[in-house]
ChimeraX commands (.cxc) that place a marker at each C-alpha (Angstrom):
marker #1 position 10.78,12.25,-4.13 radius 0.5
marker #1 position 8.13,9.52,-4.41 radius 0.5
marker #1 position 9.65,7.68,-1.45 radius 0.5
marker #1 position 9.56,10.91,0.60 radius 0.5
marker #1 position 5.88,11.42,-0.27 radius 0.5
marker #1 position 5.19,7.82,0.80 radius 0.5
marker #1 position 7.07,8.31,4.07 radius 0.5
marker #1 position 5.07,11.51,4.66 radius 0.5
marker #1 position 1.86,9.48,4.36 radius 0.5
marker #1 position 0.70,10.47,0.87 radius 0.5
marker #1 position -1.55,7.56,-0.04 radius 0.5
marker #1 position -1.34,8.26,-3.79 radius 0.5
marker #1 position 2.39,7.61,-3.71 radius 0.5
marker #1 position 2.09,3.97,-2.60 radius 0.5
marker #1 position 1.24,2.63,-6.07 radius 0.5
marker #1 position 3.75,4.95,-7.72 radius 0.5
marker #1 position 6.57,3.83,-5.39 radius 0.5
marker #1 position 5.62,0.21,-6.10 radius 0.5
marker #1 position 6.01,0.94,-9.79 radius 0.5
marker #1 position 9.45,2.45,-9.17 radius 0.5
marker #1 position 10.61,-0.75,-7.49 radius 0.5
marker #1 position 8.88,-2.99,-10.04 radius 0.5
marker #1 position 10.36,-1.28,-13.10 radius 0.5
marker #1 position 13.62,-0.10,-11.52 radius 0.5
marker #1 position 12.89,3.59,-12.04 radius 0.5
marker #1 position 15.20,5.67,-9.86 radius 0.5
marker #1 position 16.14,2.61,-7.83 radius 0.5
marker #1 position 17.13,-0.99,-8.32 radius 0.5
marker #1 position 14.41,-3.46,-9.23 radius 0.5
marker #1 position 12.94,-5.11,-6.14 radius 0.5
marker #1 position 9.88,-7.21,-6.91 radius 0.5
marker #1 position 9.23,-8.12,-3.29 radius 0.5
marker #1 position 9.06,-4.47,-2.19 radius 0.5
marker #1 position 6.94,-3.67,-5.22 radius 0.5
marker #1 position 4.55,-6.54,-4.49 radius 0.5
marker #1 position 4.10,-5.42,-0.87 radius 0.5
marker #1 position 3.44,-1.84,-1.95 radius 0.5
marker #1 position 0.91,-2.98,-4.56 radius 0.5
marker #1 position -0.87,-4.96,-1.83 radius 0.5
marker #1 position -0.87,-1.89,0.41 radius 0.5
marker #1 position -2.23,0.24,-2.47 radius 0.5
marker #1 position -4.82,-2.42,-3.36 radius 0.5
marker #1 position -3.60,-2.25,-6.98 radius 0.5
marker #1 position -5.26,-5.32,-8.48 radius 0.5
marker #1 position -3.81,-4.83,-11.96 radius 0.5
marker #1 position -0.21,-4.97,-10.74 radius 0.5
marker #1 position -0.99,-7.67,-8.17 radius 0.5
marker #1 position -2.43,-9.77,-10.98 radius 0.5
marker #1 position 0.81,-9.35,-12.92 radius 0.5
marker #1 position 2.92,-10.25,-9.87 radius 0.5
marker #1 position 0.89,-13.37,-9.12 radius 0.5
marker #1 position 0.85,-14.46,-12.78 radius 0.5
marker #1 position 4.62,-14.03,-13.22 radius 0.5
marker #1 position 5.86,-14.82,-9.71 radius 0.5
marker #1 position 7.27,-11.32,-9.26 radius 0.5
marker #1 position 7.86,-10.80,-5.55 radius 0.5
marker #1 position 5.66,-13.75,-4.65 radius 0.5
marker #1 position 4.99,-17.33,-5.67 radius 0.5
marker #1 position 3.16,-17.87,-8.95 radius 0.5
marker #1 position -0.50,-18.26,-8.05 radius 0.5
marker #1 position -2.84,-18.32,-11.03 radius 0.5
marker #1 position -5.91,-18.53,-8.77 radius 0.5
marker #1 position -4.97,-15.27,-7.02 radius 0.5
marker #1 position -4.06,-13.71,-10.38 radius 0.5
marker #1 position -7.53,-14.60,-11.63 radius 0.5
marker #1 position -9.18,-13.11,-8.54 radius 0.5
marker #1 position -7.31,-9.87,-9.18 radius 0.5
marker #1 position -8.39,-10.13,-12.83 radius 0.5
marker #1 position -12.01,-10.41,-11.76 radius 0.5
marker #1 position -11.69,-7.30,-9.60 radius 0.5
marker #1 position -10.06,-5.27,-12.37 radius 0.5
marker #1 position -12.50,-6.11,-15.14 radius 0.5
marker #1 position -15.33,-4.24,-13.45 radius 0.5
marker #1 position -13.65,-0.98,-14.52 radius 0.5
marker #1 position -12.98,-2.21,-18.03 radius 0.5
marker #1 position -10.37,0.39,-19.00 radius 0.5
marker #1 position -8.33,-0.33,-22.14 radius 0.5
marker #1 position -4.99,-0.22,-20.29 radius 0.5
marker #1 position -6.29,-2.69,-17.72 radius 0.5
marker #1 position -7.53,-5.07,-20.40 radius 0.5
marker #1 position -4.20,-4.83,-22.25 radius 0.5
marker #1 position -2.25,-5.69,-19.09 radius 0.5
marker #1 position -4.63,-8.59,-18.44 radius 0.5
marker #1 position -4.07,-9.96,-21.93 radius 0.5
marker #1 position -0.32,-9.84,-21.38 radius 0.5
marker #1 position -0.59,-11.92,-18.21 radius 0.5
marker #1 position -2.72,-14.73,-19.62 radius 0.5
marker link #1:1,2 radius 0.2
marker link #1:2,3 radius 0.2
marker link #1:3,4 radius 0.2
marker link #1:4,5 radius 0.2
marker link #1:5,6 radius 0.2
marker link #1:6,7 radius 0.2
marker link #1:7,8 radius 0.2
marker link #1:8,9 radius 0.2
marker link #1:9,10 radius 0.2
marker link #1:10,11 radius 0.2
marker link #1:11,12 radius 0.2
marker link #1:12,13 radius 0.2
marker link #1:13,14 radius 0.2
marker link #1:14,15 radius 0.2
marker link #1:15,16 radius 0.2
marker link #1:16,17 radius 0.2
marker link #1:17,18 radius 0.2
marker link #1:18,19 radius 0.2
marker link #1:19,20 radius 0.2
marker link #1:20,21 radius 0.2
marker link #1:21,22 radius 0.2
marker link #1:22,23 radius 0.2
marker link #1:23,24 radius 0.2
marker link #1:24,25 radius 0.2
marker link #1:25,26 radius 0.2
marker link #1:26,27 radius 0.2
marker link #1:27,28 radius 0.2
marker link #1:28,29 radius 0.2
marker link #1:29,30 radius 0.2
marker link #1:30,31 radius 0.2
marker link #1:31,32 radius 0.2
marker link #1:32,33 radius 0.2
marker link #1:33,34 radius 0.2
marker link #1:34,35 radius 0.2
marker link #1:35,36 radius 0.2
marker link #1:36,37 radius 0.2
marker link #1:37,38 radius 0.2
marker link #1:38,39 radius 0.2
marker link #1:39,40 radius 0.2
marker link #1:40,41 radius 0.2
marker link #1:41,42 radius 0.2
marker link #1:42,43 radius 0.2
marker link #1:43,44 radius 0.2
marker link #1:44,45 radius 0.2
marker link #1:45,46 radius 0.2
marker link #1:46,47 radius 0.2
marker link #1:47,48 radius 0.2
marker link #1:48,49 radius 0.2
marker link #1:49,50 radius 0.2
marker link #1:50,51 radius 0.2
marker link #1:51,52 radius 0.2
marker link #1:52,53 radius 0.2
marker link #1:53,54 radius 0.2
marker link #1:54,55 radius 0.2
marker link #1:55,56 radius 0.2
marker link #1:56,57 radius 0.2
marker link #1:57,58 radius 0.2
marker link #1:58,59 radius 0.2
marker link #1:59,60 radius 0.2
marker link #1:60,61 radius 0.2
marker link #1:61,62 radius 0.2
marker link #1:62,63 radius 0.2
marker link #1:63,64 radius 0.2
marker link #1:64,65 radius 0.2
marker link #1:65,66 radius 0.2
marker link #1:66,67 radius 0.2
marker link #1:67,68 radius 0.2
marker link #1:68,69 radius 0.2
marker link #1:69,70 radius 0.2
marker link #1:70,71 radius 0.2
marker link #1:71,72 radius 0.2
marker link #1:72,73 radius 0.2
marker link #1:73,74 radius 0.2
marker link #1:74,75 radius 0.2
marker link #1:75,76 radius 0.2
marker link #1:76,77 radius 0.2
marker link #1:77,78 radius 0.2
marker link #1:78,79 radius 0.2
marker link #1:79,80 radius 0.2
marker link #1:80,81 radius 0.2
marker link #1:81,82 radius 0.2
marker link #1:82,83 radius 0.2
marker link #1:83,84 radius 0.2
marker link #1:84,85 radius 0.2
marker link #1:85,86 radius 0.2
marker link #1:86,87 radius 0.2
view
C-alpha cells in the first residue's frame, strides 16, 4: 500500500517506504533502497543513521554530522534520542 502511494506520487509516502525497507516491514530489508528513499525525502534523521552505521552507503561521519546539524534545529525528543544512538 505504501509502495503504491509512492508510485502514485504521494510525497508523504517516500519517507514511510524508506522506513519499510530499512526495518524490513512488509518487505525484506534493503538498506540501499532505504538510503536512496531517505535522500529523496530529505530525511536528515534517517540519513544521519545511515551515514553513521554504513547502512546503504559508506560510513561517513562527516556527512552524519552534517545531517545531525540539520536535525538539531527542530530539537524534538525523538530526533535527539536517535542522534544519541548514532554517536
